[in-house]
C-alpha positions as a Markdown table, in Angstrom:
| # | Residue | x | y | z |
|---|---|---|---|---|
| 1 | Unk | -13.5 | -14.5 | 38.2 |
| 2 | Unk | -13.6 | -16.8 | 35.2 |
| 3 | Unk | -16.3 | -14.6 | 33.5 |
| 4 | Unk | -13.9 | -11.6 | 33.6 |
| 5 | Unk | -11.1 | -13.6 | 31.9 |
| 6 | Unk | -13.5 | -15.0 | 29.4 |
| 7 | Unk | -15.0 | -11.6 | 28.6 |
| 8 | Unk | -11.5 | -10.1 | 28.2 |
| 9 | Unk | -10.5 | -12.9 | 25.9 |
| 10 | Unk | -13.5 | -12.5 | 23.8 |
| 11 | Unk | -12.8 | -8.7 | 23.3 |
| 12 | Unk | -9.3 | -9.5 | 22.2 |
| 13 | Unk | -10.6 | -12.1 | 19.7 |
| 14 | Unk | -13.0 | -9.6 | 18.2 |
| 15 | Unk | -10.2 | -6.9 | 18.1 |
| 16 | Unk | -8.0 | -9.3 | 16.2 |
| 17 | Unk | -10.8 | -10.1 | 13.7 |
| 18 | Unk | -11.4 | -6.4 | 13.2 |
| 19 | Unk | -7.7 | -5.8 | 12.7 |
| 20 | Unk | -7.6 | -8.6 | 10.1 |
| 21 | Unk | -10.5 | -7.1 | 8.2 |
| 22 | Unk | -8.8 | -3.7 | 8.3 |
| 23 | Unk | -5.5 | -5.1 | 7.0 |
| 24 | Unk | -7.2 | -7.1 | 4.3 |
| 25 | Unk | -9.3 | -4.2 | 3.1 |
| 26 | Unk | -6.4 | -1.8 | 3.1 |
| 27 | Unk | -4.3 | -4.2 | 1.1 |
| 28 | Unk | -7.1 | -4.9 | -1.5 |
| 29 | Unk | -7.7 | -1.2 | -1.9 |
| 30 | Unk | -4.0 | -0.6 | -2.7 |
| 31 | Unk | -3.5 | -3.6 | -5.0 |
| 32 | Unk | -6.6 | -3.2 | -7.1 |
| 33 | Unk | -7.0 | 0.6 | -6.9 |
| 34 | Unk | -10.6 | 0.4 | -6.0 |
| 35 | Unk | -12.6 | 3.6 | -5.5 |
| 36 | Unk | -15.3 | 3.1 | -2.9 |
| 37 | Unk | -17.1 | 6.1 | -1.5 |
| 38 | Unk | -16.1 | 6.9 | 2.1 |
| 39 | Unk | -13.7 | 4.0 | 2.3 |
| 40 | Unk | -11.1 | 6.1 | 4.1 |
| 41 | Unk | -13.6 | 6.9 | 6.8 |
| 42 | Unk | -14.6 | 3.3 | 7.1 |
| 43 | Unk | -11.0 | 2.1 | 7.3 |
| 44 | Unk | -10.3 | 4.8 | 10.0 |
| 45 | Unk | -13.3 | 3.6 | 12.0 |
| 46 | Unk | -12.2 | 0.0 | 11.7 |
| 47 | Unk | -8.7 | 0.9 | 12.9 |
| 48 | Unk | -10.0 | 2.8 | 15.9 |
| 49 | Unk | -12.4 | 0.0 | 16.8 |
| 50 | Unk | -9.6 | -2.6 | 16.6 |
| 51 | Unk | -7.2 | -0.5 | 18.6 |
| 52 | Unk | -9.8 | 0.2 | 21.3 |
| 53 | Unk | -10.8 | -3.5 | 21.6 |
| 54 | Unk | -7.2 | -4.7 | 21.8 |
| 55 | Unk | -6.2 | -2.0 | 24.3 |
| 56 | Unk | -9.1 | -2.6 | 26.6 |
| 57 | Unk | -8.9 | -6.4 | 26.5 |
| 58 | Unk | -5.3 | -6.4 | 27.8 |
| 59 | Unk | -6.3 | -6.6 | 31.5 |
C-alpha cells in the first residue's frame, strides 16, 4: 500500500520538475529571443511529459 503512494508521489514530483523546466525555458526563450533549432518541438514534448506525469500521479 505504501509503495503505491510513494510511487504516485514520485511521479508528481518529476512532473512538477518537468513543468518548472518548461516554464523556465519558455520564459528565457521569450525574454532573450534565442533561436535554438527544434526548440518548439522540445518545449511541446516537455509540456506533454509534464501533463501526463501530473495527470497520472493524481490517484
